[in-house]
C-alpha positions in Angstrom: 147.6 112.6 -2.1 147.9 116.1 -3.8 149.6 116.3 -7.5 152.6 118.0 -7.7 153.4 121.1 -10.2 155.9 118.9 -11.6 153.5 115.6 -11.9 150.7 118.1 -13.7 153.0 119.3 -16.2 153.9 116.2 -17.4 150.2 115.0 -17.6 149.9 118.2 -19.6 152.7 117.9 -21.9 151.4 114.0 -23.0 148.1 115.9 -23.1 149.5 117.9 -25.8 151.1 115.5 -28.0 147.8 113.2 -27.4 146.3 116.0 -29.3 148.9 117.0 -31.7 149.0 113.2 -33.0 144.4 114.2 -33.7 144.9 117.0 -34.8 147.4 115.5 -37.6 144.8 112.5 -38.6 141.8 115.2 -39.0 144.0 117.5 -41.0 144.9 113.9 -43.0 141.0 113.3 -43.7 140.0 116.9 -43.8 137.6 116.7 -47.3 137.9 113.1 -47.7 136.4 111.1 -44.9 133.4 109.6 -45.2 130.8 110.2 -43.1 127.5 108.2 -41.0 125.0 108.8 -38.8 125.9 106.9 -35.3 122.2 108.3 -33.8 119.5 111.0 -34.7 121.7 113.9 -36.6 124.9 112.6 -34.6 127.4 112.4 -37.4 130.5 110.0 -37.1 133.4 110.1 -39.5 136.7 108.1 -39.9 138.8 111.2 -38.8 136.8 110.6 -35.7 137.7 106.9 -35.0 141.3 107.2 -36.4 141.4 110.3 -34.1 141.1 108.5 -31.1 142.9 105.7 -31.9 146.1 107.3 -32.3 144.9 109.7 -28.9 144.6 106.7 -26.6 147.6 104.1 -28.5 149.5 106.8 -27.1 147.8 107.7 -23.7 147.9 103.9 -22.8 151.5 103.6 -23.6 152.2 106.6 -21.8 150.1 105.8 -18.7 149.2 102.1 -18.9 147.8 101.9 -15.4 145.1 105.3 -16.1 141.5 104.7 -17.2 140.1 105.9 -21.2 136.6 107.4 -22.0 136.7 108.8 -25.8 133.0 109.5 -27.5 133.8 106.5 -30.0 134.5 104.5 -27.6 131.8 101.0 -27.8 132.9 100.4 -24.5 135.2 102.3 -21.8 137.9 100.6 -19.8 136.2 103.0 -17.6 134.9 100.0 -16.3 137.5 97.7 -16.3 139.8 99.9 -14.3 140.1 100.7 -10.4 142.5 103.7 -11.4 141.1 107.1 -10.2 142.5 108.8 -13.3 140.7 108.5 -16.2 141.2 110.6 -19.3 138.6 112.1 -21.0 138.7 112.5 -24.9 136.4 114.1 -28.0 138.7 113.5 -31.1 136.3 115.5 -33.1 134.6 118.2 -31.2 132.6 119.8 -34.1 131.5 117.1 -36.4 129.1 119.0 -38.0 131.4 121.3 -38.9 134.0 119.3 -39.7 132.3 117.3 -42.5 131.0 120.5 -44.5 134.2 122.3 -44.3 134.0 124.9 -42.3 137.0 125.0 -40.4 136.1 125.3 -36.2 136.7 121.9 -35.0 139.0 120.8 -32.2 140.2 118.0 -30.0 139.8 117.6 -26.4 141.3 115.4 -24.2 141.3 115.8 -19.7 142.6 113.9 -17.3 140.8 113.5 -14.4 141.3 112.5 -10.7 137.4 110.5 -10.2 136.1 114.1 -10.5 138.6 116.4 -10.2 139.8 117.6 -13.6 143.7 117.9 -13.4 144.8 118.8 -16.5 143.0 120.0 -19.9 143.6 120.4 -23.6 141.7 121.4 -26.5 143.7 121.9 -30.3 142.6 124.0 -32.9 144.6 122.2 -35.6 143.2 124.5 -38.5 144.9 127.8 -36.6 147.3 125.6 -34.9 145.6 127.2 -31.4 146.7 124.8 -28.8 144.9 126.1 -25.3 145.7 124.1 -22.1 145.3 124.4 -18.3 146.3 122.4 -15.3 144.4 122.2 -12.2 145.4 125.6 -10.1 147.9 126.6 -12.8 147.0 128.7 -15.5 145.6 128.5 -18.6 147.6 129.1 -21.6 147.3 129.2 -25.8 150.7 128.6 -27.6 152.2 128.8 -23.7 151.5 132.4 -23.7 148.8 133.0 -20.2 145.4 133.5 -21.8 142.3 135.6 -19.3 139.0 136.0 -19.4 137.5 139.2 -21.3 136.4 141.1 -17.2 133.1 141.9 -19.0 130.7 142.6 -16.3 127.2 144.2 -18.3 125.7 141.8 -20.3 123.9 144.3 -22.9 127.7 145.1 -23.6 128.9 141.3 -24.1 129.3 139.1 -26.9 127.5 135.1 -26.0 128.0 131.8 -27.8 125.3 128.9 -27.4 124.6 125.5 -27.9 121.7 123.5 -29.4 120.7 120.3 -28.8 120.3 118.3 -31.8 116.3 117.4 -32.9 115.7 121.4 -31.7 111.6 121.4 -31.7 110.3 125.6 -31.4 108.3 124.3 -28.0 111.9 123.4 -26.4 112.9 125.0 -23.5 116.0 125.7 -25.1 114.6 128.3 -27.0 113.0 130.6 -24.6 116.6 131.0 -22.9 117.7 131.4 -26.3 115.0 134.5 -26.7 115.8 135.8 -23.5 119.7 136.1 -24.4 119.0 137.0 -27.4 117.1 140.1 -25.9 120.3 141.2 -23.2 122.7 140.4 -24.9 124.9 142.7 -26.8 125.9 140.0 -29.5 125.1 136.2 -29.9 126.5 133.2 -32.3 126.5 130.0 -32.7 129.9 128.4 -33.7 129.4 124.5 -33.5 132.6 123.4 -31.1 131.8 123.3 -27.5 135.5 122.7 -26.5 136.5 125.8 -28.9 133.5 127.6 -27.2 134.7 127.7 -23.7 138.6 128.1 -24.7 137.2 132.0 -26.5 135.9 132.8 -22.7 138.9 131.6 -21.4 140.8 133.7 -23.5 138.5 136.2 -24.3 137.2 136.0 -27.5 133.8 135.7 -26.6 132.3 136.9 -22.8 130.1 133.6 -22.1 128.7 130.7 -24.0 125.9 128.6 -22.2 124.6 125.1 -23.5 122.6 122.0 -22.3 122.7 118.2 -23.7 126.5 118.0 -24.0 128.7 114.8 -22.9 131.2 114.9 -20.6 134.0 114.8 -23.5 132.5 118.3 -25.1 133.6 120.4 -21.8 135.5 118.2 -20.0 139.0 119.9 -21.0 137.7 123.3 -22.0 135.6 123.9 -18.8 138.6 123.5 -17.1 140.8 126.1 -19.1 137.5 128.7 -19.2 138.0 128.6 -15.1 142.2 128.4 -14.3 141.4 131.2 -17.2 140.1 133.6 -14.4 136.0 132.6 -16.0 133.1 131.9 -13.5 131.2 128.2 -14.7 128.4 126.9 -12.8 124.6 125.6 -13.6 122.1 128.1 -14.5 121.4 128.0 -10.6 125.1 128.9 -9.7 126.0 125.1 -8.6 128.9 123.6 -9.5 128.5 121.3 -13.2 127.9 118.2 -13.2 130.4 116.6 -15.7 128.6 113.4 -15.8 125.0 116.1 -17.3 126.5 118.9 -17.4 124.3 122.1 -18.3 126.0 125.6 -17.9 126.7 128.9 -18.5 130.1 130.0 -18.6 130.9 133.9 -17.9 134.1 136.1 -18.2 133.2 136.9 -14.8 130.6 136.0 -11.3 128.6 139.7 -12.0 127.9 138.8 -15.6 127.1 135.2 -15.0 124.3 136.5 -12.3 123.1 138.9 -14.8 122.9 135.4 -17.2 121.6 132.7 -14.7 118.2 133.8 -14.3 117.3 134.0 -17.7 118.7 130.6 -18.7 116.9 129.1 -15.3 114.0 128.4 -17.3 
């Protein structure tokens, strides 16, 4: 059954309120929280945990029948409910930046119906910038419509990228990086997948590629980028798999066609 624009706005408004509450937690703990490793070079802080807690409590109160998957969950309610609707949340995307005092991190919240994204919100609490999108209704930044840059030439483009943890010089990602470095106009590594996708959506970057991410890293951002007119696909040009996302997001289909052969190694 098709979701109406009015229903999408209810979900979107809830996601923005949840992101605001999570963002307030991150600002409260900034510079004060303790850090531990939950895996190899994979950091988690009290801010991550508390941000997810307040987000989940709010969304559960608004939509008790919906499932919830968060990065800091010990177990997913995904397995305890038969609802088609599932919230996918990263309460702090860019934890390494956050821990080191680099003020580039975000809260990411998306609602999916089965495998279809319905709404996505990404909040940068430091800059007070909230990006959001609803399926088929475009993307916005603080309420104003946004659009990808329209760049069509890779030699004039600015690309951002993510490296997986535990990189070695023999990793195929190094080949991808060198291929892109030789062809793009400029290149940056910023540290937040969710914000990278939003920067493509609003034209601050012309493209973004990544491998070895998790669904909560990109669940909201790729919908925002797509609704802003960006082309998003895996390195062979196929639709991305949210469960195993490796992809390139580019301002235009022309730019994506130029980037993908360099990335498909």
